[in-house]
C-alpha positions in Angstrom: 207.7 -49.6 95.5 209.2 -49.6 98.9 211.9 -47.1 99.9 214.9 -49.4 99.5 213.8 -50.5 96.0 213.1 -46.9 95.1 216.5 -45.7 96.3 218.2 -48.5 94.3 216.2 -47.6 91.2 217.2 -43.9 91.5 220.9 -44.9 91.8 220.7 -47.0 88.7 218.9 -44.3 86.8 221.5 -41.7 87.8 224.3 -44.1 86.7 222.7 -44.6 83.3 222.2 -40.8 82.8 225.9 -40.2 83.5 226.8 -43.0 81.1 224.8 -41.6 78.3 226.0 -38.0 79.0 229.6 -39.2 79.3 229.3 -40.9 75.9 228.1 -37.6 74.4 231.0 -35.7 76.0 233.4 -38.3 74.6 232.0 -37.9 71.1 232.5 -34.2 71.4 236.1 -34.6 72.5 236.8 -37.0 69.6 235.2 -34.5 67.2 237.5 -31.7 68.4 240.5 -33.9 68.3 239.8 -35.4 64.9 239.2 -31.9 63.4 242.5 -30.7 64.8 244.4 -33.7 63.5 242.6 -33.9 60.2 241.2 -37.4 60.9 238.3 -37.2 58.5 236.7 -40.6 59.2 236.8 -40.2 63.0 235.5 -36.7 62.5 232.6 -38.0 60.5 231.9 -40.7 63.1 232.0 -38.4 66.2 230.0 -35.6 64.5 227.2 -38.0 63.6 227.4 -39.6 67.1 227.0 -36.1 68.7 224.0 -35.4 66.5 222.4 -38.8 67.3 223.0 -38.3 71.0 221.6 -34.8 71.1 218.6 -35.9 69.0 217.8 -38.8 71.3 218.4 -36.7 74.4 215.8 -34.2 73.0 213.3 -37.0 72.3 213.7 -38.6 75.8 213.4 -35.2 77.6 210.5 -34.1 75.4 208.5 -37.1 76.7 208.5 -35.6 80.2 209.3 -31.9 80.1 210.3 -29.0 77.9 214.0 -29.4 76.8 216.1 -26.6 78.4 212.8 -25.1 79.7 211.7 -23.9 76.3 208.0 -24.5 75.5 208.7 -26.1 72.1 205.6 -27.6 70.5 205.0 -31.3 71.1 207.2 -31.5 74.1 206.3 -32.4 77.7 204.0 -35.0 76.1 203.3 -37.0 79.3 202.1 -34.0 81.4 200.1 -32.5 78.6 198.3 -35.7 77.9 197.9 -36.9 81.4 194.2 -37.4 81.1 194.5 -39.3 77.8 197.2 -41.5 79.3 195.0 -42.1 82.4 192.0 -43.1 80.2 194.1 -45.3 78.0 195.9 -47.1 80.8 192.5 -47.6 82.6 190.9 -49.0 79.5 193.9 -51.2 78.7 193.9 -52.7 82.2 190.2 -53.3 82.3 189.8 -54.7 78.7 193.0 -56.7 78.6 193.4 -58.1 82.1 189.8 -58.1 83.5 187.9 -59.4 80.5 186.1 -62.8 80.7 188.3 -64.1 77.9 191.5 -63.1 79.7 190.4 -64.7 82.9 189.3 -67.9 81.2 192.6 -68.0 79.3 194.6 -67.5 82.6 192.6 -69.9 84.8 191.3 -72.3 82.2 194.3 -74.6 82.6 194.7 -73.9 86.3 193.4 -76.8 88.4 192.5 -75.0 91.6 190.7 -78.0 93.0 193.9 -80.2 92.7 195.9 -77.5 94.6 193.2 -77.4 97.3 193.3 -81.2 97.5 197.0 -81.2 97.9 197.0 -78.3 100.4 194.2 -79.5 102.7 195.9 -82.7 104.2 198.9 -80.6 105.4 196.7 -77.9 106.9 193.7 -79.9 108.1 194.0 -78.8 111.7 194.5 -75.2 110.8 191.4 -75.1 108.6 189.3 -76.8 111.3 190.7 -74.3 113.8 189.7 -71.3 111.7 186.2 -72.8 111.2 185.9 -73.2 115.0 187.1 -69.6 115.6 184.7 -68.3 113.0 181.8 -70.2 114.6 182.6 -69.0 118.1 183.0 -65.5 116.9 179.7 -65.7 115.0 177.6 -66.9 118.0 179.2 -64.3 120.3 178.6 -61.5 117.7 175.0 -62.5 117.5 174.6 -62.3 121.3 172.5 -59.1 121.2 168.9 -58.3 122.2 168.1 -57.1 118.6 169.4 -60.4 117.2 167.3 -62.4 119.8 164.2 -60.5 118.8 165.0 -61.0 115.1 165.5 -64.8 115.6 162.2 -65.1 117.6 160.3 -63.1 114.9 161.8 -65.1 112.1 160.9 -68.3 113.9 157.4 -67.0 114.5 156.9 -66.1 110.8 158.2 -69.4 109.6 155.9 -71.4 112.0 153.0 -69.1 111.1 153.3 -70.2 107.5 153.0 -73.9 108.5 149.5 -75.5 107.9 149.3 -77.6 111.1 146.3 -79.6 109.9 148.0 -80.5 106.7 151.3 -81.2 108.5 149.6 -83.5 111.0 147.6 -85.2 108.3 150.7 -85.8 106.2 152.5 -87.2 109.2 149.7 -89.6 110.1 149.4 -90.7 106.5 153.1 -91.5 106.5 152.7 -93.3 109.8 150.0 -95.5 108.4 152.0 -96.8 105.5 152.6 -100.5 105.8 150.6 -100.5 109.0 153.4 -98.8 111.0 150.8 -97.0 113.2 149.8 -100.4 114.6 153.2 -100.6 116.3 152.0 -97.7 118.5 149.0 -99.8 119.7 151.1 -102.9 120.1 153.7 -101.1 122.2 151.0 -99.3 124.3 149.2 -102.6 125.1 152.5 -104.3 126.1 153.7 -101.3 128.1 150.4 -101.3 130.0 150.8 -105.0 130.7 154.4 -104.4 132.0 153.0 -101.7 134.3 150.5 -104.1 135.8 153.0 -106.8 136.3 155.7 -104.6 137.8 155.9 -105.3 141.6 156.7 -101.7 142.3 153.3 -100.8 141.0 151.4 -103.5 142.9 150.2 -101.1 145.7 148.9 -98.5 143.3 147.2 -101.1 141.1 145.6 -102.7 144.2 144.4 -99.4 145.5 142.9 -98.6 142.1 141.0 -102.0 141.9 139.8 -101.8 145.4 138.6 -98.3 144.7 135.9 -99.7 142.3 133.8 -99.9 145.5 133.5 -97.6 148.4 132.2 -100.4 150.7 135.0 -101.6 153.1 133.6 -105.1 153.2 133.6 -105.4 149.4 137.1 -104.1 149.3 138.2 -106.7 151.7 136.6 -109.4 149.6 138.3 -108.1 146.4 141.8 -107.7 147.8 142.7 -111.4 147.8 141.8 -111.6 144.1 143.8 -108.5 143.0 147.0 -110.4 142.0 144.9 -112.7 139.8 143.0 -109.8 138.3 146.3 -108.0 137.5 147.8 -111.1 135.9 144.6 -111.9 134.0 144.3 -108.3 132.6 148.1 -108.3 131.7 147.7 -111.6 129.8 144.6 -110.3 128.0 146.5 -107.2 127.0 149.5 -109.2 125.6 147.1 -111.6 123.8 145.3 -108.6 122.2 148.6 -107.0 121.2 149.7 -110.2 119.4 146.3 -110.8 117.6 146.4 -108.2 114.8 143.1 -109.5 113.5 141.1 -108.6 116.5 138.5 -105.8 116.7 140.8 -103.5 118.7 143.2 -103.1 115.8 140.4 -102.5 113.3 138.9 -99.8 115.5 142.3 -98.2 115.9 142.8 -98.2 112.1 139.4 -96.6 111.7 140.1 -94.0 114.4 143.4 -93.0 112.7 141.8 -92.8 109.2 138.9 -90.7 110.6 141.3 -88.3 112.2 143.3 -87.9 109.0 140.1 -87.2 107.1 139.1 -84.6 109.7 142.5 -82.9 109.5 142.1 -82.7 105.8 138.5 -81.7 105.5 137.0 -80.5 108.8 137.1 -76.6 108.7 136.4 -76.4 112.4 139.3 -78.6 113.4 141.6 -76.6 111.0 140.4 -73.4 112.5 140.9 -74.7 116.1 144.5 -75.8 115.3 145.2 -72.5 113.7 143.9 -70.6 116.7 146.0 -72.7 119.1 149.1 -72.1 116.9 148.5 -68.4 116.9 148.0 -68.2 120.6 151.2 -70.2 121.2 153.3 -68.1 118.8 152.1 -64.8 120.2 152.5 -65.8 123.8 155.3 -64.0 125.6 156.7 -67.3 126.7 157.4 -68.3 123.1 160.0 -65.5 122.6 161.6 -66.4 126.0 161.9 -70.0 125.0 163.4 -69.2 121.7 165.9 -66.9 123.4 166.6 -69.6 126.0 167.3 -72.2 123.3 169.6 -69.8 121.5 171.5 -69.0 124.7 171.9 -72.7 125.4 173.3 -73.3 122.0 175.7 -70.3 122.3 177.0 -71.5 125.7 177.4 -75.0 124.4 179.4 -73.8 121.4 181.7 -71.6 123.5 182.3 -74.1 126.2 182.8 -77.0 123.8 185.3 -75.1 121.7 187.3 -74.2 124.8 188.0 -77.9 125.5 191.0 -79.6 123.9 188.8 -82.6 122.9 186.1 -80.3 121.5 183.3 -82.3 119.7 182.8 -79.4 117.3 186.5 -79.2 116.5 186.6 -83.0 115.9 183.5 -82.6 113.6 185.2 -79.8 111.8 188.3 -82.0 111.2 186.1 -84.8 110.0 184.3 -82.5 107.6 187.7 -81.4 106.2 188.8 -85.0 105.8 185.6 -85.8 104.0 186.2 -82.9 101.7 189.7 -84.2 101.0 188.4 -87.6 100.1 185.7 -86.1 97.9 188.3 -84.0 96.1 190.6 -86.9 95.6 188.0 -89.3 94.3 185.4 -87.3 92.5 186.6 -85.7 89.2 183.2 -84.2 88.5 183.3 -82.4 91.9 186.8 -81.0 91.1 185.6 -79.8 87.7 182.6 -78.1 89.4 184.9 -76.3 91.9 187.2 -75.1 89.1 184.2 -73.9 87.2 182.8 -72.1 90.2 186.1 -70.4 90.9 186.4 -69.2 87.3 182.8 -68.0 87.2 183.3 -66.2 90.5 186.4 -64.4 89.2 184.6 -63.4 86.1 181.6 -62.0 88.0 184.0 -60.2 90.4 185.9 -58.7 87.5 182.7 -57.6 85.7 181.3 -56.1 88.9 184.4 -54.2 89.8 186.3 -53.4 86.6 184.3 -50.1 86.1 185.3 -49.0 89.6 188.9 -50.1 89.0 189.1 -48.2 85.8 187.7 -45.1 87.5 190.2 -45.5 90.3 193.2 -45.6 87.9 191.9 -42.5 86.0 191.2 -40.5 89.1 194.6 -41.4 90.7 196.6 -40.6 87.6 194.8 -37.3 87.0 195.2 -36.3 90.7 199.0 -36.8 90.6 201.0 -33.6 90.3 202.9 -33.4 87.0 206.3 -33.5 88.7 205.3 -36.6 90.8 204.0 -38.4 87.7 207.1 -37.6 85.7 209.3 -38.7 88.5 207.5 -42.1 88.8 207.5 -42.8 85.1 211.2 -41.8 84.8 212.0 -44.1 87.7 210.4 -47.0 86.0 211.3 -46.3 82.4 214.3 -44.0 82.7 217.1 -46.6 82.4 215.7 -48.0 79.2 215.3 -44.4 77.8 219.0 -43.7 78.7 219.9 -46.8 76.6 218.1 -45.1 73.7 220.5 -42.2 74.1 223.5 -44.5 74.2 222.3 -46.4 71.2 221.6 -43.1 69.4 225.1 -42.0 70.0 226.8 -45.2 68.7 224.3 -45.9 65.9 224.4 -42.3 64.8 228.2 -42.4 64.7 228.2 -45.6 62.6 225.7 -44.2 60.1 227.7 -41.0 59.9 230.8 -43.0 59.2 229.0 -45.1 56.6 227.6 -42.0 54.8 231.0 -40.3 54.8 232.7 -43.4 53.5 230.1 -43.9 50.8 230.4 -40.3 49.7 234.2 -40.5 49.4 233.9 -43.6 47.4 231.2 -42.1 45.1 233.3 -39.0 44.5 236.5 -40.9 44.0 
């Protein structure tokens, strides 16, 4: 309770105390006056009203302190039973408000996913901005030598677990499905033919063909035929690429199948690949390359997010829009979100309700008696003063009824 509210509560409590006390004083004055004037009915009413007011005053005061400072048994109930009250309040809060049943009852009909779906379109840019800030802060926070070493070591361990021979064999098997590996040979033959026919490569090809012989005379005899040789070889290469039934494709199929078999069954090849992998992973350059990749990624994130037309920010916005569409169209997804929220709240309550109960107990027991009484009086005092007022009026009415019934009975 802030200071303004607390001051207002104190003023209202003081006002009610004066009202209850004034009513008691009024009843006392009426009793004195009625006795002096012989007004029996008013005397009976005012006498009973004073008794009711005093009895309820005693009861209200006895809750918090000893009436008139006298240590009467069963008074100052709150301060004497502070620990029991603390335990009871803690158990009440934990069992009634943090139980799985209470949470399900409270949130079972609450469609959190619908509220999220309604809220997101109005706050799309803000959410994307927060995600971008979190991402930038994350990569900056991880810019530490210990983090770099951790990333390198984690990457090394993950790669260490990979069976390279099995990995390559699986990749080649996937490549050979439906003869897709033949496209490699087809493309290679045509690329070689393109190289031979490219005028920019004419000098290099000519020098290569002339180099078949070291005799200058033979070279001079070959040179005029080089263009024809280049063209003939290129044509043969393209023809071979188009003829999928020729021996070249069959040999290529056999070569790939043999290599797959070796990768799967040849222990020496497996050991060789494993040794090469270990040598690479433990080479100092590996850690430097991992760190370099991380630094490049970090710099790209920071620089990109600093631009108004950031690609990352645009992607974040797109992700939020996709989430909006998914929430709007997919009832099963909304139900899943609501279930996850409810389950998370239950887990959170179960995990922390013991600590919350202990906190309530410790806090209440730690309070000084005067402080605790002051707080309770501030919250409950006005209603307790109404008890005094009601006791005065109801006591007076019952006193009047008893007196009247007695008169009637005695004639």
